[in-house]
N, C-alpha and C positions, 0 to 999 in steps of 0.2 A: 250540749254543746258542741261535739265536735260535728254531727252531723249538717246542723243552722252552720257553725262558718265553712264546712265543705259546699254547703249550696249559698252561700254567699258568695264564695269563691267564684264557683260558676257562674251564676249570677253576674258575678264583675266581668267576668272573660266573655262573657256570650255580651256582655254591653261592646267590649271593646272589638269585638269583629264584628259589629254591627257600626257602632261608630264608625271603623277602620272602611268600612264596606268590604271588607272580604265572605261577606253574605251574599253580596253580588256575583253570581259566576260568569253574566260577560267581561266586570272589570277584574276580577280574577284571571280568566280566560284573556286576555288585554293584556296582563303584563305574565303570561308564557310566550307571547307573539314574539319571539325575539325575532323571527325575520320577519313582522308586518308593522302593523302597528302598534308598539310595546309601551306598555304603560308600565311604566318603574316607579309609580307612587307605592305599591304592596312592596317591595322591597325599605323600604322607609318604615313601614312596620314591624317587618321580619326584623331588619336592625335593630330597630328601638327594643320590640321584645325582646332579642337577644342580650342588647344589652342590662334589662330593666333585670331579666332574671341571671345574667352574671351577678350581677351585685348582689340581687338578693338571696343567690345560695352562698355567697362570702358575709355574709352580713347572719343567716340563720344557722350555719353549720360554725359558729362563732357560741354558738349556746349547746348548751350539756343532752338536751332534747327539744324536743316540740313540745310549742305549746298545750295542741290535743293529742298527745300521743305518746307511749312513754318510752318509743325510741325512734330514730329517723328509719326511714324503707329504701332504699338505697338501690340500684339495679346492681345481682350481683354477678351475671351476663357481661362480660365486655368482647365478647368476641363476633368478629364481622362475618357470620354463617351463614350459609345458602336460604334459611329460613329469612332471615333479616332481609338480604340481600333481593328477595322474589318479593317480598311482601314491601320494599318498601318502592321496589319499579312497579307492583300490579297499583301500590298508592299512588305513586304518581300519574302512572298515565290513566287510571280513573279522573284525579284531580284536574289534569291537562282536558279531557275529552269533556268533564262535565260541567266545571267550575267548582265543586263544590269537592268537601272534604267533608267526615262524618261533624265537627266542631260547629262550622260554622252552618252546616247543615241541620242540626239539632237549633242551631240561633234561629234560623229563617224561617223552623215548620212554621212558627206560627202567623207571617206574610208573604209566604213566598209561594205559595200557591197550588195548584198542582203538580207540577214540575218538580219542588222540592218533594213533595211528599212523595211524588213516586219515586227520585230520588231515596229517599230516608226507607218506603217500603225496599225497595231490593238492596242497598246497605244492609241492612235486617237482615231479610234471606241468604243473602251474601256467609256473612257470620253464623248464622243458625246449621247455614248448609256446611262451614268450618268444624263449629266445637261437633257436627256428626260426625263428618272425616276426619278429623284434626289427625288422631295416629295413625292412619292409612297415610296422613301428609306427611308427617314426621318419618316415616321407613322410607319412605321413596328418598326425603330430603335430606 
């Protein structure tokens, strides 16, 4: 049941990304082009997502435990450290250059063609490379 609910949540999230047009790299780049032909429509998507999430958290955390897990799993590390800031920066640069990030890239795999497949392959390779050198990166940062 837990796996089925996770799959349904992922499917709903993917459908939301497609409906909001966040799987369209041109739309995302237009949103990020503040100095040019700016398209603010994705800001509405983000604000709406924040509102729904905020309400959802307030409702869910009134429960003693989740429906499909023994306990809530919340982050324990709340520090703004170098790893977080560097990772967020790299994410933002990649999102701005390409117009895709992991969630929308996965949602766009079925219809995005070769550019999305290329992005997905590069993203997977980057994740694999990071996994191989994670310990060395942690020592430096």
